N, C-alpha and C positions, 0 to 999 in steps of 0.2 A: 454647237457643243464651244466653241472658244466665249462664247459672249456669259456662257454661265459660268465656264472656269475664273474666269474676271469678277464677276458676280460674288464666285466662292473668296477668292483670293482677297478681295478687298477687308470684308472683316477681319483676316487673321491680322493682314497688315497691321490696322487701326486698333488690333487687342492688342499686338507687343508694341506698338507706339504708348498705348495709357501705360502698357506693366511700367515700360521705360522711364515712364513722365515719373510713375508710382515710387519709384526706388529711389528716384533722386542722385545725387553726386556722390555720397557716400556709399549708399546701396548700389549702385552702378560697378564703384569701385572693389566693393566687396564683393560683387556677381564675377566680377573680372578676376579676381585673385582665389575663387576657388573653385574655376575652372580652367586656370591657368596651371601649367605640369612643371611652372619653376616654385609653385607654391613650397611644397615639402621643402627643398631644400633651401628657400629664404628662412624657413624656419630654424633648421638646421642651424646654419650662418649664426642668426640670432642668439639661437641659444650658445651659441661656442664664441660669441663673443662675452657674453654676460659670465660662463665661466672665465675668460680670459682677462675680463675686467674683477672679478671677485679676487683671481688669484695674484693678481698686479697691484691691488688696491693694498698701500700700505694700512697697519693696525696694530693698535699696540693694547696690552692690558690695563696699563694703566694712563691714557694719552694728558699730555703735559699741554695745557689751556693757558695763553695767554691772559691771565685778566689784573694790571699793576692792582696794586693797594699800597697805600701811603699813610703811614701816621704821621699828624701834626701832635706831638708833643706842647703845649700850651702851662709855663709856670705862674704862677699870679698866688704869691708867699703871702699869706696873710687872711686873706680872702675866703670866704665860707662857699661852698658849691652852687649857691646860687646865685651869689656875686660872679663865677668865674665862668657862670651857664651865660649871664646876662650882657657882661664887659668884655668875654673873651671870645668864650665857644661861637657863639650866635655870630656876632658879625664874621667869625671866621668863614664859621659857613656859608653866608649868604655871600663870600669873596668866592670859596671853590666852587661853586654853582656856576658865577661864569666863564667858568673854564670850560672849553672846546671838550666834550670826549668825555666829560664828567656824566654816570648814568647814578648814583647812588655819594649820600654824603652821611656817615655816623658822627653820632659823640657821647661820649661821656662826660661826666663832672665829676670831682671829688672836692675836698676840701683844701684848699690852694692847687689846684692842680687841674687838668683838662684834656683831652683828647680827641681828638677828630679825626676821623677816619674816610679817606675817596680811595671811593672806586668807579673804576673808569672802565670806560665798553672793552668787551671782547671783541682781542686782537692791536688795541695801542698796545704800546714798546712802553716797556720802563723808562728806557733813557730819555725819549720824549717827553715822559709824563712828570716825569721828575723835573725837567727843564721849566715845561709849563706851572706849576707847581710852583717853583722857586724865582720865578719870575714877577708873577702874580704876589709873592710876599713883600718881591723888594720895590714895586711901585709902590705896596700900600703901606712902607713904616712907618709914614704918619700917622697914619691910622689908628696906630697901637697906643693902645689906653698907656697911662701912665703907672708903671710900678708892674706890667705885665713883662714878665720874660720872654722876648722874641723867640718865636716855636721851634722847634727842634726837631724837623723834617728825617723821618726813616722807610725808607722804603722795605715792602714785602711783598712773597706772593702768596698765592692762591694755596699753597701747601702750609701757611702759617696761620690759618685760620682754624681757630679750635674745635676738635669735631665734639668734645665732652669739656664743659666747664665748671667747675668744682668749688663750691662756695663754703667756709667755713666762718661761723659766729658765733655767739653765747649771747642768752636773752633771761639768763639767771644773775635777779639782785636779792639774793635773801636778807642781805641789808638792810634794803629800801631806801639805797640812794640814790635811785633814780643813774645808778652806773653800773655795767653787768661786773658780776665779780671774775670772770677772766678779763684781766687786760691784755695791751693788744702785745706784750713780748710773751709768755703764755699761748696766744693764740697763731700768733705766726710760729713760736717754736714748734706747736704742734703742725701747723702745713709745711715747714719746712720736714719734718720727720713723715708726713705722708706722701711730701714729694719724693723724697730718697726709697719710698717702699715704692710707687709707682714707677720712676726709674729703669727700678729692674726687672719691670715686664720688656720682653724681646719686643725689637719693630716698634717701641712705642716711641714718642717724645713728647719732654712736660716740660712747662715753668712755669713758674710762680710769677704770675704778671702781677697785680698793687693787690693790696690792702686797705682799709680803710679804718677808723675805730668808731662806734658807734656813740654818739655823746647822745645827752639827757635831750627828749625835746623828739631825738631824730626818730621819722616814722618809715 
């Protein structure tokens, strides 16, 4: 009789061992948690910790993200836009790309002037970013072309980036002389009038940034 029992128990033990091996480590841990009476308590504890973390996490409707932005205003009196770009703006862009923490460099040029905007990585401090830019400019003063005024450094934040940009221009040329009939002074007065109307809208901030005249041959 004992011989029969031992023979019967051997297949059962081998089947249990085979099942344990097929589950693997992750399956064994899951099986232990399923059969453990402490599992519901652990689930409740994790739920309470999640609720506590949600309540303790600070939240803002408009979170302030530190993204330093710096403008370099370059004056090149008497030079056209292409000359300003090639002799003043593009060399300045290459210098700014050498600074650690710089993510993007943007530029715009007009007759006699150009603006280079430097965007640093998120989390960079404005004070240290200004120091880096000023140090880079000071160490490369000898590379400024003749006639170019040293750049004016202006710091700004992410809140200063315009959400909407409005452009006013005139293309009407009734007398056929190649020059628009609305001159610079008239167009600027119109822009100032529009600006005053926009400033009356609550919780809006608006500023007239720049203007340029369109000359014959411009596209």
